N, C-alpha and C positions, 0 to 999 in steps of 0.2 A: 777560428777567419772568415770560416764560411758562412756562417752564422751571420757577424757582422754584414759578410756580402750579402750576404739574400735581404737585412735588413735595409740594406742604402738601397737595393735596386726596390724594394716594398716601399720605400718611402719615393722614389722615383714615378712611380705606378699611378702613390698618392699628388702625386705633383699633378699629376696629369687631368687624376679627377676632379682636384681642388681648382688647377685651375685651364680648366679646361676650355675655356672661352671670356673674351674681356668685353663684354658687351658697352661700348662708347656713344655718346648721343647719336652719333649720326649710322648706326646700326640698329634702329628703332626694330620690336616688332611685334603688329599691333594686334590685341589678342582678339578682335575680330573688326573688318573691314567693313561690315555695316554700321555698329557702334560709330565709328570713328564718322562714315559719313554723315550720320545724323546728328553727330556731336553738337551742341550749341554752344562748346567751348572755347570756338576759337575768336570769338569775338567778345570774353568775356573779358572782365577789369581787372589786373592784376595787379595786386597791393605789394611791395616788398617791405618785409620786416627786417630790420637789423637790429639785434641787441648789443650791448657796446660797452665793455669797460673797461677805462685806457688804453684807448684803440684808436688814438689820434692819428697815432703815421699810415695805420691799416684801411681807417675811414677814408680821409684822403683818398687814398690809391681805389678804392671801392668807389667812392660815389663819384671818383672822375671816370671810373671804367663805364656805370652805368649812362652817366654824360653822354657815352660814344655811341650806345646799343641802336641795330637797328631794329629792333620790336619796340614797339610801343609799348607803354603802362601807366597805369594810372596814378601813382603816389609811392613814395618812398616814405616809409616811417623808420625813423632810431630811435629804439628805450634806449639812455647813458641811465648805464645800470652802475649811481653812486662810480663814477668816473672822477679822478682827482687829476687829470690834466686836459685837455684842452678841446676833449672829445666833442663836447655840447655844440661849442662853438664850432669846431668843421662841420657840424654835422650841418645846423644853420645857414651857416654860409655857403655850402653847398646844394642848400635847396632838402634837404630832408627835412621831413617833419620832426618837430625834436619831443620828445614826448620824455618826462624826467621820472624815475623809476619812483611811486612812491615807497614807502618803507614796508622790507620785506616780512610779508608774516611769520607766524612760527609753523615750519613744518617745510616752506620754501626752499628751494635753492634756486639761485640769485639768475641763473640765466633760465631758468624754466617759468620762471617771475617776468621777468624783462619780456620774452615771448608772449607769453598768456594777457600784456597790457597792451602788446602791440596785438596782437589776434582780436583784442577785445578795441580798438580806438579803429581797424582798418576798414573799410567802405568796397572793397573789391570781391569780386567772387573767384578769386583765386586769389591765394596766398604764397609766397615763396619768402621763406626765412635764408636769411643769407649772415654767416657768420661773417665778422669784420674784416680777416685776413682771407677770402675769397678775392680772387680776381676773374674776370671777366675780357673775351677776347669781345670785340664789336659785335661778331655772334650770337654771342653768348646765351643773352633772353631767347634769342629765335628761337637757338637748338635745344634750352629747355622747351618752348612752350610745344616745341613737334614731338618731344619726346613724350611728354605728356600728353599729347594727343594721340599719338601713333599707342604708346601704350595705354591707355584708356583708364587710366587711374592715379593714385599717387604715387608720384616721383624722387626717388631721393640718387645725389650724385655726389661721387666720392672722387672730390678735387685732385687732379694731378699735382704732382708735389713737387715748385719750384726747389731747388738746392743752389744755395746762395754761398754757404758755409762750411766749410769740411763738418764741423762737428753737427752738422745738420742732416750729414747721412747714418749718421746711428739710429734714426729711423725705421731703416731699411727693414728688417723685419716686423718693426711694429705694422708700417704699410701692408706688407707681403700678408701677415695674420689679420689683419681687418678686414681686406680684401676674401680669403678664405674662410678665415671663421664664420665670416656672415654667408656665405653661399652663395656670392653674386656669381664665383666662375664657374660652377657646378651646372653640369648642361640642364636645355631646359626641358621641362617635361608637359605632360599635356592636363588637360585638368578635365570635368566630366562633362562639359561642352565644347570638348574637342581645342579649347585655345591654349595657346602655351603658356605656363604656369614655372613658376621653381619654389615648391614648397619648402624649400630649406633654408630660403633668407628670413635672416632671424628679425632684423632690425634694419633702421633708417640710418644713414651717413646725416649728421647734425649740419656740418655747413651748410649744407642743399635741399631744403626739405621742400620740394612743389606740392601743393593739396589743394582740394575746394575748399570753399568756407564753411560749406555743408557737408564734408566730412570730415573738418577740422569741427566743426562742432556734434558731431555723433560722438567721437571719441572722447567729449569732454575737453579737449584743447589741449595744451600745458597742466590744466590744474589736475587731470590724469597722473603725470606722472611728477605734480609737484615736487616730490624728495626725492627722486630720484636719479642717482651721478652720470649714468650712463642714460641718457635723458633721447635718444635718438632710439635704443634699443627698446626703451620703456615703451616710446611712443609706436614702434613697430608691435609688439605686445599688443599695444590695444587695439590697433590696427586690425591686427588677425582677430581678437576679441568680437569682433562688431562685422566678421567677416569682409572687411572693406581689402580688396588688395594692394600690393603697390609693386613696384621692379625699380631696382636698383640700376646705377648708371656708372660710368666710370669720364671723368670729365675729361682727357685727353689736352689739349689746346683750349680747350675754350674756358673751361670753368677749372682755375687749377688754384693753389693757396702755397704758401710758404709756410711751415709749421713751423714752431717756437724757434723764433728769428731769437729769440733775448737771450739764446745763449744753452750751455747745457746744463743750468740750470732749474729753467724754463721745460729743455726738452724733461728732462727726469720725473720733475713734478707734474708734468702734464700726464705722460705714457703711463705713469704709478697710480694716477686716477681712475683709469679706465680698463687694465689690464686682468685682473684679479675679479673685478664684479663681469667681466667678457664673457669671462671662459664659465662662468656658472650658465649662462642662459645660452651655451653653444649648445642644437643640440646632439646625441651623442656621435650620432655618425659621423658625422662631419668632428668631432672632436678629435675619435679615435684616427681619422684622417691626420687633422693636424698634429698629432702624439707623433704618427708616424713620418710627417714629414719633418718634422724639429729633429728628431732622432737619426733621422739618414740625415739629412743635411748637419748634421753637427758630426755623426762617426765616419763621414768621408776624413776634414782634417785631423780628428780625434787618434785615431787606429793608421793614419798617415806618420805621424808625429812617432804615435809609441813603435813603429815599425822601425824607423829610420832609429831612434837610438836603441834599437836592438838588432840593427843592421840584417830585417831581416828584408833582402832587395828582391824577391818578385813578389812579396806583400805590398814591398813599395812601391813598384813599378805597377800594380793593379790598381792600389789603393789612390797611385796618382791619377790614375785614367779617373775609377771615379770622381775624387774628386774637382778634374776639368767638367767634368758631363754635370756634375751641381753649378763650375762655375758658369757653363752655357744653360743651364735650365733657370737660373736666376735673374742671369743677363735678357731672358726672352717673357721674364716674368715683367719682370722691375721694368723694360722698355714701356710698358703700359700707365705702370701705376704713377712716377718721378721719374726728372731728369737724375738717377742717380748715376757718377759716375764708374765706366769699367774697373779702375781701379782697385776702388769702394768692393767693388762686387768679388774682386779676385782675391781680396784682403778680406772678408764677408767674415772670419771667425773672429776677428776681434770684434763684430759690430752685432754676430748671434752671442756672445760672452755679453755682451751690454746689456743684450735682450732680458738673457737667462737672467742676467744682478736684475734688472726693473722687475720685472716678474715676479723672484722671489720676495721683492721688498714688496711688490706690492699685495703677494697675499699673505706674509706677515704682516703688515698694518691691518689689512682685513680679518685676519683672526684674531688678530689681539684689539682690535675695534680702534685703534691709533688714529690719529686724524692726517691727511693728504693740506697741504699748504696750498691752494691755486689762486692767482689773482688777489694775490693777499688774504683769502679768506680762508680757515679752517675747515674741510669737509671730512666728514667719518664715509668709511668705505661702507656700501651696501653689505649685510651678511647673508 
């Protein structure tokens, strides 16, 4: 049991490293104040590009949010990716320029193809790619633009997860690892020019990407990642290949989304699609930290239960303290990521078991080359 306690302590240390900082849109750090003052992006025209497939409910909400923005933008382009509902009608009725997606060429995935067509049609100097389920406060666009100016590079945002149904709380560990494994929470370093940088950030967050037309074209647009399931990670890799920096942020209350509102089936399919491929792309150092984090957070309730069964009351007391510490640590992390209830965090072992089952399912499908169903399409996980 001493080894178990040591593992739990190591996991807590890993947690503090992985989730050292929570870079909200209001907590931006300029890479170079001189570059910021001389930037010509402040008056750049902003094109908003929304790929949408059967998003009639979400799209109406997002377009309503865009009408209430404090900041100006140049155009809204909605690419209808083969929808069978009222997505197209809602897009035109609420003022977006509608593009009906051409037939998807061989080798392309649907979202990347829709984004590529939107990028080709856009005429602004800045492109803001938004998923249809994103929600924006009236200050949302202005805060994104401010973060872009302050960071001086491509930015991407992990939206704040708005939980409305109890089943949606099953995303808790997925959201935590989505942040931790991408290196967003690690301490900032300094590059050779003494600018703040985080070389462990490996990819973008697909729901919100703000990029200049020049940088988008430099990496080859979505055509460069046309077959990638985890397109946001792949786009981040292409930016690195071209030595184009990017910065990651949390959405706080200004940029949010409600993930997989269609129910547990959508949640299972959506997270299965992303998990195994994401592990392959995670740097080894970060992967080791995530491993210790998961092992420790699982060990506290597991060994607490085993010692309860065995009537080992001293260890029960010690492990109960560790369990309480992990509950507090998860509360510290999760309050920045979504409005998960305290009750769901107290009973986190149930959510953790669900995460491990979906992760195993994703790995099996990846190894065996089995397809995942997403948005009524069969997708084979990348090997």
